[in-house]
C-alpha positions as CSV (number, residue, x, y, z in Angstrom):
1,M,142.4,52.8,133.3
2,T,145.8,54.1,132.2
3,N,149.0,52.6,133.4
4,L,149.3,53.5,137.1
5,P,153.1,54.0,137.3
6,S,152.8,56.6,134.5
7,V,149.9,58.3,136.4
8,F,152.0,58.6,139.5
9,L,154.9,59.9,137.5
10,G,152.7,62.5,136.0
11,L,151.3,63.5,139.4
12,N,154.8,63.8,140.9
13,T,156.0,65.9,137.9
14,L,152.9,68.1,138.3
15,E,153.8,68.7,141.9
16,R,157.3,69.8,140.9
17,V,155.8,72.1,138.2
18,Y,153.6,73.8,140.8
19,G,156.7,74.4,142.9
20,I,158.6,76.0,140.0
21,F,155.5,78.1,139.3
22,Q,155.5,79.4,142.9
23,R,159.2,80.3,142.7
24,K,159.0,82.1,139.4
25,T,155.7,84.0,140.0
26,G,155.6,84.6,143.7
27,Q,156.9,88.1,143.2
28,F,153.7,89.1,141.4
29,A,151.5,88.1,144.3
30,A,152.5,90.9,146.6
31,A,148.9,91.8,147.6
32,C,147.6,88.2,147.8
33,Q,146.7,87.4,151.4
34,K,144.9,84.6,153.2
35,G,141.2,85.2,153.0
36,C,141.4,87.3,149.8
37,S,139.1,85.5,147.4
38,H,138.0,88.2,144.9
39,C,139.4,86.2,142.0
40,C,137.9,82.9,143.2
41,T,134.9,82.4,140.9
42,C,133.1,79.4,139.6
43,N,134.7,79.9,136.2
44,V,138.1,78.2,136.9
45,T,139.2,75.5,134.4
46,L,141.7,72.7,134.8
47,T,143.1,69.5,133.1
48,S,142.2,65.9,133.9
49,L,145.7,65.4,135.2
50,E,145.1,68.2,137.7
51,A,141.8,66.7,138.8
52,A,143.6,63.4,139.4
53,F,146.2,65.2,141.4
54,I,143.5,66.8,143.7
55,F,141.9,63.4,144.5
56,A,145.2,61.7,144.9
57,R,146.4,64.2,147.5
58,L,143.3,64.8,149.6
59,D,142.5,62.6,152.6
60,Q,139.1,60.9,153.0
61,A,137.6,63.9,154.9
62,G,138.8,66.3,152.2
63,I,137.3,64.2,149.5
64,E,133.9,63.9,151.2
65,A,133.8,67.7,151.9
66,L,134.7,68.3,148.2
67,E,131.9,66.0,147.0
68,K,129.3,67.9,149.1
69,R,130.4,71.3,147.8
70,I,130.4,70.1,144.2
71,S,127.0,68.4,144.6
72,A,125.5,71.7,145.9
73,A,127.0,73.8,143.1
74,K,126.8,71.7,139.9
75,D,123.4,73.0,138.7
76,G,124.6,76.7,138.6
77,P,125.9,78.6,135.6
78,R,129.6,78.6,134.9
79,F,132.2,79.1,132.2
80,R,132.8,76.2,129.9
81,P,135.8,76.8,127.5
82,A,135.6,76.2,123.8
83,L,139.4,76.0,123.4
84,T,142.2,74.9,125.6
85,T,145.3,77.1,126.0
86,N,147.2,75.1,123.4
87,G,144.1,75.1,121.2
88,F,144.0,78.9,121.4
89,A,147.7,79.0,120.4
90,A,147.1,76.8,117.5
91,A,144.2,78.9,116.3
92,C,146.3,82.0,116.5
93,M,149.1,80.4,114.5
94,S,146.7,79.3,111.7
95,Q,144.8,82.6,111.9
96,D,141.6,80.7,112.6
97,K,138.7,82.6,114.2
98,V,138.7,82.3,117.9
99,P,135.2,81.5,119.3
100,E,133.7,84.0,121.6
101,E,133.3,82.7,125.1
102,E,130.9,83.9,127.8
103,N,132.7,84.3,131.1
104,D,130.9,86.2,133.8
105,P,132.3,86.5,137.3
106,S,128.9,87.4,138.6
107,W,127.9,83.7,138.1
108,G,129.2,83.2,141.6
109,P,132.2,82.2,143.8
110,C,134.2,79.0,143.5
111,P,132.2,76.2,145.2
112,L,135.3,75.1,147.1
113,L,135.5,78.3,149.1
114,E,134.9,78.1,152.8
115,N,134.6,81.3,154.8
116,G,136.5,83.1,152.0
117,M,139.3,80.6,151.9
118,C,140.2,77.7,149.5
119,S,139.3,74.4,151.1
120,I,141.8,72.6,148.8
121,Y,144.5,75.3,148.7
122,P,147.6,73.0,148.7
123,V,146.3,71.1,145.7
124,R,144.5,73.8,143.8
125,P,144.9,73.8,140.0
126,L,147.1,76.1,138.0
127,G,144.1,78.1,137.0
128,C,143.8,79.2,140.6
129,R,147.5,79.6,141.2
130,N,148.0,82.0,138.3
131,M,145.6,84.6,139.7
132,V,148.1,87.0,141.3
133,S,148.1,90.7,141.9
134,K,150.6,93.3,143.0
135,S,147.8,95.5,144.5
136,S,144.6,94.7,146.4
137,C,141.8,93.5,144.1
138,G,139.3,94.6,146.7
139,K,140.4,98.2,146.3
140,T,140.9,98.3,142.6
141,G,138.3,95.9,141.4
142,Y,140.7,94.0,139.2
143,A,144.0,92.0,139.4
144,D,147.1,94.0,138.9
145,M,149.0,91.5,136.8
146,P,152.1,92.7,134.9
147,P,152.7,91.5,131.3
148,M,155.5,89.2,132.4
149,A,153.1,87.4,134.8
150,L,150.7,86.8,132.0
151,T,153.4,85.4,129.8
152,L,154.5,83.0,132.6
153,N,150.9,82.0,133.3
154,N,150.4,81.1,129.7
155,L,153.7,79.2,129.6
156,F,152.8,77.1,132.6
157,L,149.2,76.5,131.3
158,Q,150.6,75.3,128.0
159,Y,153.2,73.1,129.7
160,V,150.7,71.4,132.0
161,E,148.2,70.8,129.1
162,G,151.1,69.4,127.1
163,M,151.8,66.9,130.0
164,D,148.2,65.7,129.6
165,T,147.7,65.2,125.9
166,C,145.8,62.0,126.4
167,G,143.4,63.9,128.7
168,F,141.0,66.8,128.5
169,S,140.1,70.1,130.1
170,G,137.0,71.7,131.4
171,N,135.4,73.8,134.2
172,L,136.5,72.8,137.7
173,T,132.9,72.0,138.9
174,D,132.2,69.9,135.8
175,M,135.6,68.1,136.1
176,L,135.4,67.2,139.8
177,D,131.7,66.1,139.4
178,L,132.8,63.9,136.5
179,Y,135.5,62.3,138.6
180,I,133.1,61.7,141.4
181,T,130.5,60.3,139.1
182,A,132.9,58.0,137.2
183,G,134.4,56.7,140.4
184,A,137.8,58.0,139.3
185,A,138.8,59.0,142.8
186,V,139.2,55.7,144.4
187,G,140.9,56.6,147.6
188,P,142.6,59.1,149.8
189,G,146.2,59.3,151.0
190,G,147.9,58.2,147.9
191,S,145.7,55.3,146.8
192,A,145.8,54.8,143.1
193,P,143.6,57.4,141.2
194,L,141.9,56.2,138.1
195,Y,142.9,58.6,135.5
196,L,140.3,59.3,132.8
197,S,141.7,59.6,129.3
198,F,139.9,61.5,126.6
199,E,138.9,58.2,125.0
200,K,137.5,56.9,128.2
201,L,135.7,60.2,128.8
202,Q,133.2,59.4,126.1
203,D,131.5,56.9,128.4
204,F,130.7,59.7,130.9
205,D,130.6,63.1,129.1
206,K,126.9,63.1,128.3
207,K,126.7,66.9,128.0
208,G,129.8,67.3,125.8
209,V,131.3,70.0,128.1
210,F,134.9,68.9,128.0
211,I,137.6,69.4,125.3
212,G,140.6,67.3,124.4
213,N,144.0,68.6,125.4
214,R,146.6,69.3,122.7
215,P,150.4,69.3,122.5
216,V,152.1,72.7,122.5
217,P,152.0,74.0,118.9
218,A,154.3,77.0,119.8
219,W,155.1,78.8,123.0
220,M,153.2,82.1,123.5
221,I,156.3,84.1,124.5
222,P,156.6,87.7,123.3
223,P,160.1,88.6,122.1
224,E,160.6,91.0,124.9
225,H,160.0,88.3,127.5
226,R,162.3,85.6,126.1
227,D,165.2,86.4,128.3
228,V,163.1,85.5,131.4
229,A,160.7,82.9,130.0
230,V,163.1,80.7,128.1
231,P,165.2,79.8,131.1
232,V,161.9,78.9,132.9
233,L,161.0,76.6,130.1
234,K,164.3,74.9,130.3
235,E,163.8,74.4,134.0
236,L,160.3,72.9,133.4
237,N,161.8,70.5,130.9
238,T,163.9,69.0,133.8
239,A,160.9,68.6,136.1
240,G,160.0,65.2,134.8
């Protein structure tokens, strides 16, 4: 178990980061409406810090409902990443070969959907928050995401992973099932979550489906987006 004050500090900082993300990217979600779940597949990934945030912020009823949904979905196919966002950035910098990853949206919807709506919407991870579109995905069949939105998405993904370098990343279903199995979610309503470090993970990750988080090797900001992205990064650095 990691030091609890530092865990709470990380959770509070993450909440502020989510708020900054909403302010900076809300303009790109013009077509996103309640009940629109075309982007909500079982292939979402998140960090261990984000998993701790989910369990720390849900009440008992929310945790019990989440456990039932994850239990029903954990045997199905889903995307399991080979690299984290910062791992991808490092591979690009060193010109290493990036592994091919199978990611098929037809594997099914997110297990946390209920009647087309997210059952944990206020505490959803960044991988869900960054799915935005300026036009209706239901009409076009894809998300209309401008290049600046993609840059900001990567910036926030890199930052959140960098906050959690002692932790790990993985598929949402795998991660939440792990936390349930390990007893890492010990209580609702602000009770202390037991944060699983990458070192502690070895006691529970029998399938090897998680990958260690990495510090930011370099920010993936194209030159043409620096005027917008660099001030956002400066604001993020004040979130803690």
